[in-house]
KEDO-502159 format. One record per residue (C-alpha): x, y, z; residue in three letters. Coordinates in Angstrom, 2 decimals, padded with zeros to 5 digits. Last residue first. Example, Ala and Ser with C-alpha at 12.3 -4.5 7.8 and 13.67 -1.06 7.14 Angstrom:
residues 2
       u       v       w   r
  013.67 -001.06  007.14 Ser
  012.30 -004.50  007.80 Ala
***
This chain:
residues 234
       u       v       w   r
 -014.03  053.16 -011.34 Ile
 -014.27  052.01 -014.96 Pro
 -015.84  048.57 -015.42 Asp
 -013.44  045.72 -015.89 Val
 -011.76  043.80 -018.71 Leu
 -011.21  046.96 -020.73 Lys
 -007.85  045.75 -022.10 His
 -005.95  048.76 -020.72 Ser
 -007.80  048.63 -017.40 Ile
 -007.39  044.90 -016.89 Ala
 -003.71  044.96 -017.87 Phe
 -003.02  047.85 -015.48 Leu
 -004.76  046.03 -012.63 Ala
 -002.95  042.78 -013.42 Leu
  000.41  044.52 -013.56 Glu
 -000.30  046.05 -010.15 Leu
 -001.38  042.70 -008.71 Arg
  001.85  041.11 -009.88 Thr
  002.94  038.38 -012.32 Ser
  001.20  039.05 -015.63 Val
  000.59  036.62 -018.51 Gly
 -003.18  037.17 -018.64 Thr
 -004.23  033.53 -018.27 Lys
 -001.50  032.54 -015.82 Asp
 -001.99  035.62 -013.63 Phe
 -005.74  034.98 -013.59 Thr
 -005.29  031.37 -012.50 Asn
 -002.99  032.48 -009.66 Ser
 -005.47  035.21 -008.69 Leu
 -008.38  032.75 -008.55 His
 -006.28  030.39 -006.43 Arg
 -005.32  033.23 -004.08 Lys
 -009.00  034.14 -003.68 Val
 -009.82  030.50 -002.92 Thr
 -007.10  030.46 -000.25 Glu
 -008.58  033.69  001.18 Glu
 -011.81  031.77  001.71 Ser
 -015.08  032.67 -000.01 Ile
 -018.03  034.85  001.03 Ser
 -017.74  037.06 -002.09 Phe
 -017.09  040.38 -000.33 Gln
 -015.32  038.80  002.66 Arg
 -012.85  036.91  000.48 Ala
 -012.28  040.04 -001.63 Ile
 -011.56  042.19  001.43 Asp
 -009.18  039.54  002.84 Lys
 -007.36  039.33 -000.48 Asn
 -006.96  043.10 -000.39 Ser
 -009.16  045.48 -002.38 Cys
 -007.67  048.32 -004.44 Gly
 -010.57  048.89 -006.84 Glu
 -008.50  047.34 -009.65 Val
 -008.08  044.25 -007.46 Ile
 -011.85  044.11 -006.89 Ser
 -012.50  044.22 -010.64 Gln
 -009.95  041.41 -011.10 Val
 -011.81  039.34 -008.49 Val
 -015.08  039.88 -010.35 Glu
 -013.36  038.87 -013.60 Leu
 -012.15  035.70 -011.89 Glu
 -015.75  034.98 -010.80 Arg
 -017.03  035.42 -014.36 Pro
 -014.30  033.09 -015.68 Thr
 -011.23  034.47 -017.38 Leu
 -010.47  032.91 -020.77 Gly
 -008.72  036.01 -022.11 Tyr
 -011.96  038.03 -021.66 Thr
 -012.53  039.24 -025.21 Lys
 -015.96  040.85 -025.49 Lys
 -018.44  038.44 -027.06 Glu
 -019.29  038.86 -030.72 Pro
 -022.82  040.22 -031.29 Ala
 -024.42  038.86 -034.47 Ala
 -022.69  035.48 -034.29 Ser
 -023.63  034.87 -030.67 Ala
 -027.19  036.06 -031.19 Gln
 -027.63  033.76 -034.20 Gln
 -026.23  030.91 -032.13 Met
 -028.75  031.66 -029.38 Leu
 -031.66  031.61 -031.84 Gly
 -030.55  028.26 -033.28 His
 -030.14  026.90 -029.78 Leu
 -033.72  027.90 -028.93 Ala
 -035.08  026.24 -032.07 Gln
 -033.15  023.07 -031.29 Leu
 -034.38  023.12 -027.68 Leu
 -038.08  023.22 -028.58 Asn
 -040.03  023.28 -025.30 Val
 -038.46  026.32 -023.63 Val
 -039.81  027.74 -020.37 Arg
 -038.69  031.30 -019.70 Glu
 -036.04  033.39 -017.97 Gly
 -033.46  033.24 -020.76 Gly
 -033.46  029.47 -020.91 Ile
 -035.45  026.92 -018.93 Trp
 -035.88  023.53 -020.62 Tyr
 -038.79  021.08 -020.82 Asp
 -039.12  017.56 -019.43 Gly
 -041.60  018.06 -016.57 Ser
 -038.74  018.33 -014.07 Tyr
 -037.18  021.08 -016.20 Val
 -040.34  023.19 -016.17 Ala
 -040.96  022.54 -012.46 Arg
 -037.41  023.55 -011.56 Ile
 -037.60  026.70 -013.73 Ala
 -040.90  027.72 -012.12 Glu
 -039.40  027.40 -008.65 Ser
 -036.21  029.20 -009.67 Leu
 -037.66  032.19 -011.51 Asp
 -038.70  034.97 -009.13 Gly
 -036.43  034.45 -006.13 Ala
 -033.60  033.11 -008.30 Val
 -033.52  036.09 -010.67 Ser
 -030.37  037.74 -009.23 Asp
 -028.72  034.34 -009.29 Lys
 -029.27  033.91 -013.03 Leu
 -031.02  030.64 -013.86 Val
 -029.83  028.34 -016.64 Ile
 -031.76  025.19 -017.50 Gly
 -031.54  021.64 -018.80 Arg
 -027.77  021.42 -018.91 Ala
 -026.50  018.54 -021.07 Gly
 -023.10  019.33 -022.55 Ile
 -024.73  021.07 -025.54 Gln
 -026.84  023.17 -023.19 Leu
 -023.75  024.29 -021.27 Ala
 -021.85  025.13 -024.47 Glu
 -024.76  027.23 -025.81 Ile
 -025.07  029.08 -022.51 Val
 -021.29  029.59 -022.53 His
 -021.47  031.20 -025.96 Gln
 -024.32  033.46 -024.85 Thr
 -022.18  034.67 -021.98 Ser
 -022.99  033.97 -018.34 Ile
 -023.48  036.12 -015.24 Thr
 -024.23  035.48 -011.58 Ser
 -024.77  031.79 -012.22 Thr
 -026.99  028.88 -011.24 Leu
 -027.02  025.95 -013.65 Leu
 -030.00  023.62 -013.71 Ile
 -029.09  019.95 -014.08 Ile
 -031.42  017.01 -014.69 Lys
 -030.12  013.75 -013.24 Val
 -031.07  010.88 -015.60 Arg
 -027.62  011.03 -017.20 Pro
 -025.89  009.47 -014.18 Ser
 -022.32  008.51 -015.07 Lys
 -021.50  010.56 -018.18 Ser
 -023.87  013.38 -017.26 Met
 -022.32  013.65 -013.79 Ile
 -018.79  013.98 -015.15 Ala
 -019.78  016.55 -017.77 Arg
 -021.71  018.52 -015.12 Met
 -018.66  018.66 -012.87 Ala
 -016.69  020.07 -015.80 Glu
 -019.37  022.70 -016.42 Leu
 -019.51  023.62 -012.74 Gly
 -015.77  024.16 -012.33 Pro
 -013.80  021.62 -010.24 Leu
 -011.84  022.36 -007.06 Arg
 -013.85  025.55 -006.43 Pro
 -017.19  026.16 -008.17 Met
 -018.18  028.89 -010.63 Gln
 -021.15  027.50 -012.59 Val
 -023.24  026.85 -009.46 Asp
 -025.24  023.64 -009.80 Leu
 -028.89  023.06 -008.86 Leu
 -029.22  019.30 -009.35 Leu
 -032.74  018.09 -010.14 Ile
 -034.41  014.68 -009.84 Asp
 -031.78  013.65 -007.34 Pro
 -029.45  010.66 -007.81 Glu
 -028.47  010.53 -004.11 His
 -024.98  008.99 -004.33 Glu
 -024.14  010.08 -007.88 Leu
 -025.31  013.65 -007.27 Ala
 -023.57  013.85 -003.88 Gln
 -020.21  012.68 -005.24 Thr
 -020.39  014.91 -008.34 Ile
 -021.37  017.97 -006.30 Ala
 -018.57  017.19 -003.84 Glu
 -016.04  017.34 -006.65 Asp
 -017.44  020.64 -007.89 Gly
 -017.46  022.41 -004.54 Asp
 -019.77  023.20 -001.60 Gly
 -022.41  020.49 -001.96 Ala
 -025.88  020.08 -000.46 Glu
 -028.25  017.15  000.04 Ser
 -031.85  015.89 -000.09 Val
 -033.63  019.20 -000.70 Val
 -037.31  018.22 -001.04 Gln
 -039.73  020.30 -003.11 Phe
 -043.47  019.74 -003.59 Gly
 -044.84  022.38 -001.23 Glu
 -042.87  025.59 -001.05 Glu
 -041.09  026.78  002.10 Gln
 -038.41  024.14  001.55 Met
 -037.46  025.81 -001.72 Leu
 -036.77  029.22 -000.19 Met
 -034.89  027.66  002.74 Asn
 -032.65  025.64  000.41 Lys
 -031.94  028.63 -001.84 Val
 -031.05  030.86  001.11 Gly
 -028.89  028.29  002.88 Phe
 -027.03  027.39 -000.31 Arg
 -026.46  031.07 -001.10 Val
 -025.20  031.79  002.42 Val
 -022.87  028.76  002.29 Pro
 -021.28  030.13 -000.92 His
 -019.56  027.34 -002.88 Asp
 -022.83  026.30 -004.50 Asp
 -024.42  022.87 -005.04 Ala
 -028.09  022.49 -004.03 Val
 -029.39  018.94 -004.45 Ile
 -033.05  018.36 -005.24 Leu
 -035.81  015.76 -004.97 Arg
 -039.14  016.87 -006.50 Ile
 -041.83  015.79 -004.03 Ala
 -044.03  012.87 -005.00 Ala
 -047.58  013.74 -005.98 Pro
 -050.15  013.21 -003.23 Ala
 -051.93  009.84 -003.40 Ala
 -055.71  010.14 -003.45 Val
 -058.28  009.72 -000.68 Ala
 -061.82  010.38 -001.88 Thr
 -063.59  013.31 -000.23 Gly
 -065.50  014.28 -003.38 Phe
 -063.35  017.39 -003.94 Thr
 -060.20  015.25 -003.76 Asp
 -058.56  014.03 -000.57 Arg
 -054.83  013.91  000.04 Lys
 -052.55  011.04  000.97 Met
 -048.84  010.99  001.83 Pro
 -046.84  008.05  000.37 Met
***
């Protein structure tokens, strides 16, 4: 164990680094998060994962202190991966990374066992503090440390009941992003490039979206999205 010296010159053991796994289907996001954490003292990224199944495998093999888990993962969604990990290795604390998340999904994630939720556009400012809060036994919700989870859940449930979520027909945030791109006239190749995913992943998102909305073509999907206000106006 590395040693440091206190103000009197006495050698003392340095605190152990927080061991982390970064699980996100975007290689650029994984690289950025890993590099940001490795530049700070006290963090050690022990592994990475690019899909939900791999996140489970890596978490069970390495048993990190913290798993940073993208909500929208190929092969197995983040929440389902979290259920599997919680059932087999409950000591792993999980912080969800997401571009957007509804209040209802925050509540569901916390009930499954998530210890924190960090929006991707807040990673640079919040992630380090969120990791330390969760590692110490607290939670990270809404951009701040939370000690009393029951009180926080009560507040979230009040929010959810006071402001009903817009109907999304079960589409995930990533599927809604793909729908927005379809409405804007993007090809599968354009969408894959925009979100740094493969064209096969785009096709899978479209297939899921067709099933959930009951349409069968891109044009029908675009018209459905516009008429049901699933996307922002262009």
